[in-house]
C-alpha positions in Angstrom: -1.3 -3.8 17.9 1.7 -6.1 17.6 0.7 -6.9 14.1 0.5 -3.2 13.2 4.0 -2.5 14.7 5.5 -5.4 12.7 3.9 -4.0 9.6 5.3 -0.5 10.3 8.7 -2.0 10.7 8.6 -3.1 7.1 8.2 0.4 5.7 11.9 1.3 5.3 12.9 -2.1 3.8 12.7 -1.8 0.1 13.9 -5.2 -0.8 12.8 -8.8 -0.2 15.5 -9.7 2.2 15.2 -12.0 5.2 14.4 -9.2 7.6 11.5 -8.1 5.5 10.2 -11.7 5.2 10.6 -12.2 9.0 8.7 -9.1 9.8 6.0 -10.1 7.4 5.7 -13.6 9.0 5.5 -12.1 12.5 2.8 -9.6 11.3 0.7 -12.4 9.9 1.2 -14.6 13.0 0.1 -11.8 15.3 -2.9 -10.9 13.2 -3.9 -14.6 13.0 -3.8 -14.8 16.8 -5.9 -11.6 17.1 -8.4 -13.0 14.6 -8.9 -16.1 16.9 -10.0 -13.8 19.8 -11.7 -10.9 17.9 -15.3 -9.8 18.6 -16.2 -10.7 15.0 -15.3 -13.3 12.4 -12.0 -12.8 10.6 -10.4 -15.2 8.2 -7.4 -15.1 5.9 -8.3 -14.8 2.3 -6.3 -15.3 -0.9 -7.6 -13.6 -4.1 -6.5 -15.4 -7.3 -5.1 -13.2 -10.0 -4.6 -14.2 -13.7 -1.3 -16.0 -13.9 -1.6 -18.1 -10.8 -0.6 -15.8 -7.9 -3.0 -14.7 -5.2 -3.4 -11.4 -3.4 -3.3 -11.6 0.5 -6.4 -10.3 2.3 -8.4 -10.5 5.5 -12.1 -11.1 5.4 -14.2 -9.6 8.2 -17.9 -10.1 9.0 -19.8 -7.7 11.2 -20.0 -8.4 14.9 -23.1 -10.5 15.7 -23.4 -11.8 12.2 -25.9 -14.7 12.3 -26.5 -15.5 8.6 -28.0 -13.9 5.5 -26.3 -11.7 2.9 -24.7 -8.4 3.8 -23.1 -5.6 1.9 -19.3 -5.5 1.7 -16.5 -3.0 1.3 -13.2 -3.8 -0.5 -10.7 -1.8 1.6 -7.5 -0.7 -0.1 -4.6 0.9 1.8 -2.1 3.4 0.4 1.6 3.3 -0.2 2.6 3.4 3.4 -0.3 1.5 5.0 -1.4 -2.1 4.8 -4.4 -4.4 5.1 -4.1 -5.1 8.8 -4.8 -1.4 9.4 -7.9 -1.5 7.4 -10.3 -2.5 10.1 -10.4 -0.8 13.6 -10.0 -2.9 16.7 -13.2 -1.3 18.2 -16.0 0.6 16.6 -14.9 0.0 13.0 -16.8 2.4 10.7 -17.7 -0.3 8.2 -18.5 -3.2 10.5 -20.5 -1.0 12.8 -22.8 -0.2 9.9 -23.5 -3.8 9.1 -21.0 -4.1 6.3 -18.4 -6.9 5.8 -14.9 -5.9 4.8 -12.3 -7.4 2.5 -9.1 -5.7 3.5 -6.7 -6.3 0.7 -3.0 -5.7 -0.2 -3.3 -5.2 -3.9 -0.4 -5.5 -6.4 2.6 -3.8 -5.1 1.1 -3.1 -1.6 3.0 -4.3 1.5 2.7 -8.1 1.6 2.1 -8.5 -2.1 5.6 -7.5 -3.3 7.0 -9.8 -0.6 5.2 -12.5 -2.5 6.6 -11.0 -5.8 3.2 -9.6 -6.9 4.4 -6.2 -8.1 2.6 -3.1 -9.2 1.6 -2.8 -12.9 -1.4 -1.0 -14.4 -2.5 -4.3 -15.9 -2.4 -6.0 -12.5 -4.7 -3.4 -11.0 -7.1 -3.6 -14.0 -7.5 -7.3 -13.0 -7.7 -6.7 -9.3 -11.3 -5.4 -9.1 -12.7 -8.4 -11.0 -10.6 -10.8 -9.0 -11.8 -9.4 -5.6 -15.5 -9.3 -6.7 -15.3 -12.9 -8.1 -14.1 -14.1 -4.7 -16.8 -12.1 -2.8 -19.5 -13.3 -5.2 -18.7 -16.9 -4.2 -19.3 -16.2 -0.5 -22.7 -17.1 0.9 -22.5 -14.2 3.4 -22.2 -11.5 0.7 -24.9 -9.7 -1.3 -23.3 -9.5 -4.7 -25.5 -6.5 -5.6 -24.0 -4.4 -2.7 -20.3 -4.4 -3.2 -18.4 -1.1 -2.5 -14.8 -0.1 -2.7 -12.9 2.3 -0.5 -9.3 3.5 -1.2 -7.1 5.9 0.8 -4.1 7.9 -0.5 -2.5 5.8 -3.3 -5.5 3.5 -2.8 -7.5 6.4 -4.3 -5.7 5.8 -7.6 -5.5 2.0 -7.3 -9.2 1.8 -6.4 -10.2 4.0 -9.3 -8.4 1.8 -11.8 -9.9 -1.4 -10.2 -13.4 0.0 -10.1 -13.2 1.2 -13.7 -12.8 -2.3 -15.0 -15.4 -4.0 -12.6 -19.0 -2.8 -13.0 -20.1 -5.1 -10.2 -18.5 -2.5 -7.8 -21.6 -0.4 -7.0 -20.0 2.4 -5.0 -16.5 4.0 -4.7 -15.2 6.2 -1.9 -11.7 7.6 -2.0 -9.8 10.0 0.2 -6.4 11.7 0.6 -6.1 11.6 -3.1 -3.3 10.6 -5.5 -4.6 11.5 -8.9 -1.9 13.4 -10.7 -1.2 11.7 -14.0 2.5 10.7 -14.1 2.8 11.4 -10.3 5.5 14.1 -10.7 4.8 15.9 -7.4 4.9 12.9 -5.1 7.9 11.2 -6.7 10.0 14.3 -7.7 9.1 17.0 -5.1 8.2 15.1 -2.0 10.2 12.8 0.4 12.6 10.6 -1.6 11.3 7.6 0.4 8.0 7.7 -1.6 9.9 7.1 -4.9 12.2 4.5 -3.3 9.2 2.6 -1.9 7.2 2.7 -5.2 10.3 1.4 -7.1 10.3 -1.6 -4.7 6.5 -1.9 -5.1 7.1 -2.1 -8.9 10.0 -4.6 -8.7 12.2 -2.0 -10.4 15.7 -1.0 -9.2 16.7 1.3 -12.1 15.4 4.9 -11.6 15.3 5.8 -15.3 13.2 2.7 -16.0 10.9 3.6 -13.1 10.5 7.1 -14.5 9.2 5.6 -17.7 6.7 3.5 -15.7 5.5 6.4 -13.6 4.9 8.6 -16.6 2.5 5.9 -17.9 0.5 5.8 -14.6 -2.8 7.6 -15.1 -6.5 7.3 -14.6 -7.0 8.8 -18.0 -8.7 6.3 -20.3 -9.9 4.3 -17.2 -12.0 6.6 -15.0 -14.3 7.5 -17.8 -15.7 3.9 -17.6 -16.9 4.3 -14.0 -20.7 4.5 -13.8 -21.0 3.7 -10.1 -21.5 6.5 -7.5 -18.2 8.0 -6.6 -17.3 9.9 -3.4 -14.0 11.8 -3.2 -12.6 13.5 0.0 -9.7 15.8 -0.7 -7.6 18.5 1.0 -7.6 21.9 -0.5 -3.8 22.2 -0.4 -2.8 18.5 -1.0 1.0 18.7 -1.3 1.4 15.3 -2.9 -1.3 15.5 -5.6 -2.5 19.0 -6.7 -6.3 19.3 -6.4 -6.7 20.3 -10.1 -6.1 16.7 -11.2 -8.8 15.4 -8.9 -11.2 18.1 -10.1 -10.5 16.9 -13.7 -11.0 13.2 -12.8 -14.3 13.8 -11.1 -15.6 15.7 -14.1 -14.9 12.7 -16.4 -16.9 10.2 -14.3 -20.0 8.9 -15.9 -22.1 8.4 -12.8 -23.2 10.4 -9.8 -20.3 12.0 -8.0 -19.6 14.1 -4.9 -16.2 15.8 -4.4 -15.7 17.1 -0.9 -12.9 19.6 -0.4 -11.8 20.5 3.1 -10.5 24.1 3.5 -6.8 24.3 4.4 -6.3 20.5 4.6 -3.2 18.9 3.2 -2.9 15.4 1.8 -4.1 13.5 5.0 -7.6 14.9 5.1 -8.3 16.1 8.6 -6.5 17.9 11.5 -8.0 21.2 10.3 -11.0 23.1 11.6 -13.0 22.2 8.5 -12.8 18.5 9.3 -13.4 19.0 13.1 -16.4 21.3 12.7 -17.8 20.0 9.4 -18.5 16.4 8.4 -15.7 14.2 9.8 -14.1 12.6 6.8 -14.0 8.9 7.8 -17.6 9.0 9.1 -18.8 10.9 6.1 -17.4 8.2 3.8 -18.9 5.3 5.9 -22.3 6.9 6.0 -22.3 7.6 2.3 -21.2 4.1 1.5 -23.9 2.5 3.7 -26.6 4.8 2.2 -25.4 4.2 -1.4 -25.2 0.5 -1.1 -28.7 0.6 0.4 -29.9 2.2 -2.8 -30.1 5.9 -1.9 -29.3 8.3 -4.7 -27.8 11.8 -4.5 -27.1 14.7 -6.8 -23.6 15.3 -8.4 -22.1 18.1 -6.3 -18.9 19.7 -5.2 -18.8 20.4 -1.5 -16.4 22.9 -0.1 -16.2 22.6 3.7 -15.2 25.9 5.2 -13.1 26.2 8.4 -16.4 27.1 10.3 -17.8 23.7 9.3 -20.2 25.3 6.8 -20.7 23.4 3.6 -20.9 25.3 0.3 -22.5 23.1 -2.3 -22.3 23.6 -6.1 -23.4 21.3 -8.9 -20.9 19.3 -10.9 
């Protein structure tokens, strides 16, 4: 928990000053101490990118691992979360299903900009292949069972990464950020979001950042995805209107399931549909485990009503 609190303290610091670096060091130190006493194997990982820099990550093996090759999930946080939050202290949804986890801060995410690895579309295009290359070299990992999970802005980052890495065999995203150009989150929501993403991009001039954000889109990328794709979204997402996610899902070339929770906002949950229907994190974990095990499913849109009833229609 100490590591999580140090990471949370970094959120309002949108520059690489000594305070931010100090908090980052303490976060790593605390997590390293936790890793030494955890109930499963955890090790620091560095994922090489083209150009010589490496993304920071933590590699987790399931409790009780005794050898052999296991499936793995590349876990991507959002804009205001970080890799140390990617695996639960107890009863983690991925590890408890026998999957390893590579919890990663991608370009622009938390520790990466401290290391001056900033967001660009090109950097995220390269990230999927870089992570899979690292995993493919591990004796513990089954290279035919690599999945990717992204939350919030990780739903966008993960879509770009998976689009350019066919060895990713399953993609699960939630709390979506899919609006091309990202007008709603950066121009209508809390100003802290735009301030944070400017830092994530290494940009201090707002006009220059506006040029960048208008170029940020899944269009021309998502169409490449052939892997099964699960998307969990809130009906009334205030940061990314649902229409953009609906359009993205329709462009995907492989099996897809879009699950929309009645009355939910951006953070999928805390509504009757999520409490009485399929619980979003567990639905994603069960789907990922089944998909990496080779199970197939029809392309459908699920609408989860407040009663918990699921209305299924083909996509």
